C-alpha positions as CSV (number, residue, x, y, z in Angstrom):
1,M,-50.0,3.1,62.0
2,P,-49.5,-0.3,63.5
3,N,-48.0,-0.7,67.0
4,A,-44.2,-1.6,67.2
5,R,-45.2,-4.9,68.8
6,V,-47.4,-5.8,65.9
7,L,-44.7,-5.0,63.4
8,R,-42.2,-7.2,65.4
9,D,-44.7,-10.0,65.4
10,I,-45.3,-9.8,61.7
11,K,-41.5,-9.8,61.1
12,A,-41.1,-12.9,63.4
13,R,-43.9,-14.7,61.6
14,N,-42.2,-14.0,58.2
15,V,-38.8,-15.2,59.4
16,V,-40.2,-18.4,60.9
17,K,-42.2,-19.1,57.7
18,A,-39.1,-18.6,55.5
19,S,-37.0,-21.1,57.5
20,E,-39.6,-23.6,58.5
21,V,-39.0,-26.3,55.8
22,L,-35.2,-26.4,56.2
23,R,-35.4,-26.3,60.0
24,R,-37.9,-29.2,60.1
25,A,-35.6,-31.2,57.8
26,Y,-32.6,-30.7,60.0
27,L,-34.7,-31.6,63.1
28,Y,-35.9,-34.8,61.4
29,V,-32.3,-35.8,60.6
30,A,-31.0,-34.9,64.1
31,R,-33.7,-36.9,65.9
32,N,-33.7,-39.9,63.6
33,E,-31.9,-42.6,65.6
34,T,-31.4,-44.9,62.6
35,L,-28.9,-42.6,61.0
36,S,-25.2,-42.5,62.0
37,P,-24.2,-40.3,64.9
38,Q,-21.9,-38.2,62.6
39,V,-24.8,-37.3,60.3
40,R,-27.1,-36.5,63.2
41,H,-24.3,-34.3,64.8
42,Q,-23.9,-32.4,61.5
43,A,-27.6,-31.8,61.4
44,Q,-27.5,-30.5,65.0
45,L,-24.7,-28.2,64.1
46,Q,-26.7,-26.8,61.2
47,L,-29.7,-26.3,63.5
48,N,-27.4,-24.3,65.9
49,T,-26.5,-21.9,63.1
50,F,-30.1,-20.8,62.7
51,G,-31.0,-17.5,64.4
52,K,-32.9,-17.2,67.6
53,Y,-36.0,-15.7,65.8
54,T,-36.4,-18.6,63.4
55,R,-37.9,-20.8,66.2
56,P,-41.7,-21.2,66.0
57,T,-41.9,-20.6,69.8
58,T,-40.9,-16.9,69.3
59,V,-44.1,-16.2,67.5
60,K,-46.8,-14.9,69.9
61,N,-50.4,-14.1,69.1
62,R,-51.0,-10.4,69.4
63,C,-53.9,-8.1,68.8
64,A,-53.7,-6.6,65.3
65,E,-55.1,-3.3,66.6
66,S,-53.4,-2.6,69.9
67,G,-50.5,-5.1,70.1
68,R,-51.8,-6.6,73.3
69,G,-50.5,-10.1,74.0
70,R,-53.3,-11.4,76.2
71,G,-56.9,-12.3,75.7
72,I,-56.6,-12.8,72.0
73,I,-59.5,-14.2,70.0
74,S,-57.5,-15.9,67.3
75,E,-60.3,-16.1,64.8
76,F,-60.3,-12.3,64.5
77,A,-56.8,-11.6,65.7
78,L,-58.1,-9.1,68.2
79,C,-57.9,-8.8,72.0
80,R,-61.1,-9.1,73.9
81,Y,-61.4,-5.3,74.4
82,Q,-60.9,-4.5,70.7
83,F,-63.2,-7.3,69.8
84,R,-66.0,-5.8,72.0
85,L,-65.5,-2.3,70.5
86,K,-65.6,-3.5,66.9
87,A,-68.6,-5.8,67.6
88,L,-70.6,-2.9,69.1
89,K,-69.8,-0.8,66.1
90,L,-70.9,-3.7,63.8
91,E,-67.5,-3.8,62.1
92,L,-67.2,-7.6,62.5
93,P,-69.3,-9.6,60.0
94,G,-71.6,-12.2,61.7
95,V,-71.0,-10.9,65.2
96,R,-73.9,-9.5,67.2
97,K,-74.3,-8.7,70.9
98,A,-76.3,-11.4,72.5
99,S,-79.5,-10.4,74.4
100,W,-82.2,-12.6,75.8
């Protein structure tokens, strides 16, 4: 059973992905200084109607196993502790403990 933080992160990623194209289009229009101020203002008003969780900054990298938000190795979506445990159990392909 995934952690509640992991489920929240998955939901946030899906919401951001669903509204990304439209949000970027409105941002482009709102920041384009060659357009008339009325059009830019309308685009800004449309941006304000988007929910808080549609912003890409709300998405945070979290460990897929524990839900921890720090020390994430993004290639594996695991925190450093879970990465170490899985690497020692040989559950990660191509990862071996170094020894010299």
